[in-house]
Backbone bond lengths (Angstrom), bond angles and torsions (degrees), N, CA, C in turn:
res aa  C-N    CA-C-N  psi(-1)  N-CA   C-N-CA  omega(-1)  CA-C   N-CA-C  phi
1 M - - - 1.447 - - 1.533 111.59 -
2 W 1.305 118.24 -26.25 1.457 119.80 -173.20 1.517 113.35 -87.22
3 N 1.329 117.79 -12.42 1.461 120.90 180.00 1.520 109.66 -136.15
4 P 1.281 118.87 134.47 1.457 127.94 -4.55 1.529 111.29 -77.07
5 A 1.322 115.63 168.35 1.463 120.33 174.78 1.531 108.48 -64.88
6 P 1.333 118.54 145.96 1.472 120.98 -175.44 1.526 114.98 -54.19
7 A 1.303 118.12 -38.29 1.462 120.38 -178.91 1.522 113.01 -82.16
8 K 1.307 116.68 -2.87 1.466 120.87 -178.49 1.528 112.72 -113.78
9 L 1.321 117.00 19.47 1.469 120.30 -179.90 1.523 109.57 -64.65
10 T 1.318 116.18 135.06 1.462 120.56 177.36 1.522 111.62 -120.86
11 D 1.315 117.02 -21.09 1.462 121.64 -179.33 1.523 109.17 -97.89
12 P 1.336 118.67 118.60 1.465 120.71 179.88 1.530 113.08 -55.19
13 A 1.322 118.03 -25.58 1.467 120.93 178.58 1.523 111.60 -65.62
14 D 1.331 117.53 -21.80 1.465 121.80 179.53 1.529 113.51 -85.50
15 L 1.317 116.59 -9.84 1.459 120.92 -173.40 1.524 113.21 -55.10
16 F 1.308 117.90 -37.83 1.462 120.99 -177.55 1.529 111.47 -108.32
17 G 1.319 116.95 22.85 1.459 121.63 -178.66 1.516 112.61 -88.51
18 A 1.317 114.72 -178.39 1.467 122.37 -176.61 1.524 112.24 -58.93
19 S 1.319 117.18 -36.58 1.457 119.77 -178.07 1.528 111.15 -59.13
20 S 1.323 116.78 -41.50 1.467 120.25 -179.60 1.514 112.00 -70.18
21 Y 1.310 116.04 -49.93 1.462 119.45 -173.30 1.515 113.73 -80.42
22 L 1.316 117.79 -51.36 1.461 119.54 -175.04 1.527 111.90 -71.87
23 R 1.319 116.47 -45.87 1.467 117.42 178.63 1.513 111.24 -68.50
24 G 1.311 117.11 -33.26 1.460 119.39 175.47 1.522 111.19 -61.49
25 A 1.326 116.98 -45.71 1.464 121.58 178.31 1.527 110.84 -65.18
26 M 1.336 116.76 -40.94 1.466 119.87 178.27 1.530 110.65 -64.45
27 T 1.318 116.84 -36.42 1.457 120.79 177.78 1.518 110.64 -61.27
28 L 1.320 115.96 -43.43 1.466 119.04 178.82 1.530 111.33 -64.32
29 E 1.326 118.06 -38.68 1.462 120.45 178.36 1.528 111.39 -66.48
30 V 1.329 117.23 -40.99 1.461 120.38 177.40 1.530 109.61 -64.30
31 L 1.317 117.15 -39.00 1.464 120.93 176.63 1.531 110.06 -61.61
32 R 1.332 117.60 -44.94 1.470 121.17 179.19 1.525 110.42 -59.41
33 Q 1.324 116.50 -43.20 1.466 120.18 179.32 1.532 111.09 -65.17
34 E 1.312 116.72 -35.80 1.467 121.32 -177.91 1.530 112.24 -72.41
35 V 1.331 117.14 -45.29 1.475 120.14 -173.39 1.520 113.34 -98.22
36 G 1.329 117.44 -13.71 1.467 120.86 -177.24 1.521 110.75 93.22
37 S 1.301 115.61 153.58 1.471 121.06 -175.85 1.522 113.03 -63.32
38 K 1.332 117.32 -37.33 1.473 120.28 -178.57 1.529 111.15 -61.80
39 D 1.341 116.97 -52.10 1.470 119.79 178.90 1.525 111.45 -67.85
40 F 1.336 117.22 -36.67 1.461 120.07 178.39 1.528 110.80 -59.13
41 N 1.316 116.83 -47.04 1.470 120.09 178.86 1.517 111.58 -63.71
42 K 1.334 116.66 -36.57 1.463 121.16 176.53 1.528 110.64 -63.11
43 I 1.338 116.19 -42.61 1.472 121.49 178.54 1.530 109.91 -59.32
44 L 1.332 116.19 -49.35 1.471 119.26 -177.84 1.521 112.44 -64.56
45 R 1.337 117.13 -39.86 1.474 119.33 178.35 1.527 111.09 -64.18
46 R 1.323 116.23 -46.65 1.477 119.46 179.63 1.523 111.24 -63.54
47 W 1.325 116.33 -39.79 1.462 120.59 178.66 1.518 110.44 -60.15
48 A 1.319 116.45 -48.72 1.467 120.71 -178.80 1.529 110.75 -64.52
49 D 1.317 117.60 -41.68 1.470 120.73 179.47 1.523 111.53 -64.53
50 R 1.318 116.22 -42.12 1.465 121.21 -174.61 1.526 113.10 -76.71
51 Y 1.337 117.27 -36.43 1.465 119.45 -170.81 1.527 114.51 -117.56
52 E 1.307 117.68 13.70 1.470 119.94 179.29 1.530 110.36 -53.79
53 G 1.324 115.76 124.12 1.454 121.58 177.96 1.519 114.78 74.61
54 K 1.334 117.12 8.36 1.461 120.92 -178.26 1.521 110.22 -118.23
55 S 1.294 114.67 159.66 1.459 121.63 173.85 1.523 108.34 -97.52
56 T 1.325 115.95 141.13 1.467 119.43 179.62 1.523 109.24 -149.10
57 S 1.308 118.23 -156.64 1.463 120.49 -172.87 1.527 112.29 -131.57
58 S 1.319 114.54 162.80 1.472 120.54 173.68 1.524 109.66 -61.95
59 R 1.321 116.44 -39.17 1.472 120.38 -179.47 1.527 110.83 -59.52
60 A 1.331 117.86 -38.61 1.466 120.99 177.94 1.528 110.45 -64.25
61 F 1.329 117.10 -38.10 1.465 120.82 178.26 1.531 110.52 -67.05
62 I 1.312 116.59 -39.82 1.463 120.72 178.66 1.527 109.98 -64.12
63 R 1.327 117.31 -45.93 1.479 120.76 178.92 1.525 111.16 -60.20
64 L 1.333 116.92 -44.68 1.462 120.36 179.14 1.528 110.20 -62.64
65 S 1.318 117.15 -43.20 1.466 121.40 179.38 1.524 111.04 -60.50
66 E 1.317 116.92 -40.50 1.461 120.57 179.12 1.523 111.75 -70.20
67 R 1.318 116.76 -38.49 1.470 119.95 178.08 1.525 111.05 -63.05
68 V 1.315 116.06 -47.63 1.464 120.41 -176.82 1.527 110.77 -67.48
69 S 1.320 116.90 -44.52 1.467 120.42 -175.00 1.524 113.04 -81.14
70 G 1.330 116.24 -22.81 1.453 119.90 -176.35 1.525 112.62 76.13
71 G 1.326 116.90 10.05 1.461 121.21 -178.29 1.512 112.37 -114.18
72 Q 1.315 116.13 164.10 1.451 123.13 176.59 1.528 106.89 -94.43
73 L 1.333 117.29 117.63 1.459 121.88 -171.60 1.529 113.68 -115.97
74 D 1.318 117.59 13.38 1.473 120.15 -178.52 1.524 112.37 -57.22
75 D 1.337 117.65 -42.39 1.463 120.09 -177.97 1.524 111.51 -63.62
76 L 1.317 117.02 -40.91 1.467 121.41 178.91 1.526 110.22 -60.30
77 F 1.317 116.45 -52.29 1.462 120.07 -177.23 1.527 111.97 -69.88
78 K 1.325 117.40 -34.11 1.465 119.75 177.15 1.526 109.58 -60.13
79 A 1.333 116.12 -46.39 1.467 120.37 -178.38 1.524 112.16 -66.64
80 W 1.320 117.15 -41.84 1.470 120.20 -171.43 1.521 114.60 -90.77
81 L 1.330 118.50 -24.95 1.472 119.88 -178.17 1.521 114.25 -112.92
82 Y 1.320 117.45 -30.34 1.459 119.17 -169.82 1.532 115.41 -110.81
83 T 1.335 117.93 -13.27 1.453 121.10 -175.80 1.523 111.06 -107.37
84 P 1.327 118.30 125.08 1.466 119.74 176.32 1.536 110.21 -64.10
85 G 1.293 115.89 155.62 1.456 121.02 178.64 1.521 111.65 95.90
86 K 1.311 114.71 166.36 1.464 121.21 -177.81 1.529 109.84 -78.17
87 P 1.330 117.73 120.46 1.471 120.15 178.42 1.527 111.23 -66.87
88 A 1.303 115.63 148.40 1.461 120.91 175.84 1.522 109.07 -78.68
89 L 1.304 116.12 138.64 1.461 120.75 175.21 1.518 107.91 -90.29
90 S 1.331 115.51 137.72 1.461 117.86 179.43 1.502 111.21 -111.15
């Protein structure tokens, strides 16, 4: 599940594997813990309103998360989406 990182998938067979789903869900939980439930819910509502039925990018989600929370979240997303291996919990 920890390799490859979800944003670094190169094999289409991995697209629906544990790395995509489980790490993606864990990333959202770590984000909720980092920004708090109030901002997390705001992020998800704005995301759904803005991109319903559209295709977009992880980078757009990161930018929206930073705008809503007022925090810099590159390290969180780098560890959970872009770096192979199990991220350390802080």
